[in-house]
C-alpha positions in Angstrom: -32.8 32.7 71.5 -35.2 35.6 70.2 -33.3 39.2 69.3 -33.8 41.9 71.7 -36.0 44.3 70.0 -34.2 47.8 69.3 -36.2 50.1 71.0 -37.6 53.2 68.8 -35.7 55.9 69.4 -32.2 54.0 69.0 -33.0 52.9 65.8 -33.8 56.4 64.8 -30.3 57.4 65.3 -28.7 53.9 63.6 -31.0 54.8 60.7 -29.8 58.5 60.5 -26.6 57.4 61.1 -26.9 54.5 57.8 -28.5 57.3 55.8 -25.3 59.1 56.3 -23.1 56.7 55.7 -25.0 55.6 52.1 -26.4 58.5 51.3 -23.5 59.3 48.5 -23.5 55.8 47.2 -27.3 56.0 46.8 -27.4 58.9 45.2 -24.4 57.9 42.4 -26.3 53.6 42.0 -30.0 55.6 41.5 -28.0 58.1 38.5 -26.3 55.5 37.2 -30.0 53.8 37.0 -31.4 57.3 36.0 -29.3 58.9 33.7 -30.4 62.1 35.3 -29.2 64.4 38.5 -32.8 65.3 39.6 -34.8 62.3 39.1 -31.5 60.3 40.8 -32.2 62.7 43.7 -35.5 62.4 43.7 -35.7 58.5 43.9 -33.0 58.1 46.3 -34.9 60.0 48.9 -37.8 58.3 48.3 -36.2 54.9 48.7 -34.9 56.4 51.8 -38.0 57.6 53.1 -39.9 54.3 51.9 -36.8 52.6 54.0 -37.2 54.2 57.2 -41.2 53.7 56.9 -40.4 50.2 57.4 -36.8 50.5 59.0 -38.3 48.0 62.1 -38.2 45.1 60.0 -35.0 45.6 59.0 -32.6 43.2 60.3 -29.8 44.7 61.9 -27.5 42.1 61.2 -27.3 42.6 57.8 -26.0 44.8 55.3 -28.1 48.2 55.1 -27.1 49.0 51.6 -28.1 46.0 50.4 -31.6 46.1 51.8 -32.1 50.0 50.5 -30.6 49.1 46.8 -33.4 46.7 46.8 -36.4 49.8 47.1 -34.2 51.8 45.0 -34.2 49.6 42.1 -37.8 48.7 42.5 -38.5 52.5 42.7 -36.7 52.7 39.7 -38.3 49.8 37.3 -41.5 51.4 38.5 -40.9 54.8 37.4 -39.5 53.3 34.3 -42.5 51.4 33.4 -44.5 54.2 33.8 -42.6 56.7 32.1 -40.7 55.7 29.0 -38.5 58.1 28.0 -34.5 58.5 27.1 -32.6 60.8 30.1 -28.8 61.9 29.8 -26.5 60.1 31.7 -24.8 62.8 33.8 -22.9 60.7 36.4 -19.3 60.8 34.3 -19.6 64.2 34.6 -19.8 64.4 38.1 -17.2 61.6 38.7 -15.2 63.5 36.4 -12.3 62.6 38.4 -12.6 58.9 37.6 -11.7 59.8 34.4 -8.8 62.8 34.3 -6.3 62.4 31.7 -3.6 65.0 31.4 -2.6 63.4 27.5 -5.9 64.1 26.5 -7.3 67.8 26.3 -10.6 69.0 27.8 -12.4 68.3 24.7 -11.2 65.0 24.0 -11.8 64.2 27.1 -15.5 64.9 27.2 -16.0 64.0 23.7 -15.1 60.3 25.1 -17.2 60.7 28.2 -20.1 61.6 26.1 -19.3 58.3 24.0 -19.2 56.3 26.9 -22.5 58.1 28.1 -24.2 57.0 25.5 -22.5 53.4 24.9 -24.3 52.6 28.3 -27.5 53.8 28.1 -27.4 51.1 24.2 -26.6 48.7 26.8 -29.6 46.1 28.1 -30.8 47.0 31.5 -28.8 44.2 33.0 -25.3 44.9 31.6 -25.9 48.5 32.4 -26.7 47.5 35.9 -23.6 45.7 36.6 -21.2 47.8 34.9 -22.7 50.8 36.8 -22.6 48.5 40.5 -18.9 47.6 39.7 -17.1 50.0 37.4 -18.8 53.1 39.2 -19.7 51.8 42.3 -16.8 49.7 43.4 -19.3 46.8 44.4 -17.1 43.7 44.7 -18.8 40.3 42.9 -20.4 38.8 46.2 -22.2 42.1 47.1 -23.3 42.5 43.5 -24.8 38.9 43.8 -26.7 39.2 46.6 -28.2 42.7 45.4 -29.2 40.9 41.7 -30.2 38.1 43.6 -27.9 35.9 41.2 -24.4 33.8 41.8 -21.6 35.1 42.1 -20.5 33.2 38.5 -23.2 35.0 36.8 -21.8 38.7 38.0 -18.8 37.7 36.8 -19.7 35.9 33.4 -22.2 39.0 32.9 -19.7 41.3 33.9 -17.5 39.8 31.0 -20.1 40.6 28.4 -20.9 43.5 29.8 -17.9 45.1 29.3 -17.7 43.2 25.5 -20.5 45.0 24.5 -19.5 48.1 25.8 -16.6 47.9 24.2 -18.3 46.9 21.2 -20.6 50.0 21.5 -17.6 52.1 22.3 -15.7 51.1 18.9 -19.0 51.5 16.4 -19.4 55.3 18.1 -15.4 56.2 16.1 
């Protein structure tokens, strides 16, 4: 039995709803990938625009963010290939509430965030991506596996090594 097509008006309403539900997550994911507020805004919006243009092909039975993430990641990779410039990772500033520690002074907190930002930027791309998805976006292992097209066991293994490498980089910055 063939699925009924969703009428265009209903698809537009559905798309608007999905954008509202995923806008924040899309921005923070883009920010983690790019390290730049402006660039994150630019590519997350461009990814939504491209998603809208091809939304008629989206299977509404599937996870929207998984589908959208593929578009976002491809945009980022294309941009990265074209522009090999360094960016300052500022998503930690925006997500400051995650790193509040009353026993540390503001200066110490800022210093720790700066070191963490630098260490994350030094990670190989496959490690950076998995750290951002798991630790900053709280994406579960199953969804990461779908997003990255790798088995769930590989997600766990790669995350283990990414955390280990991140810890090594942080220790070397002391």
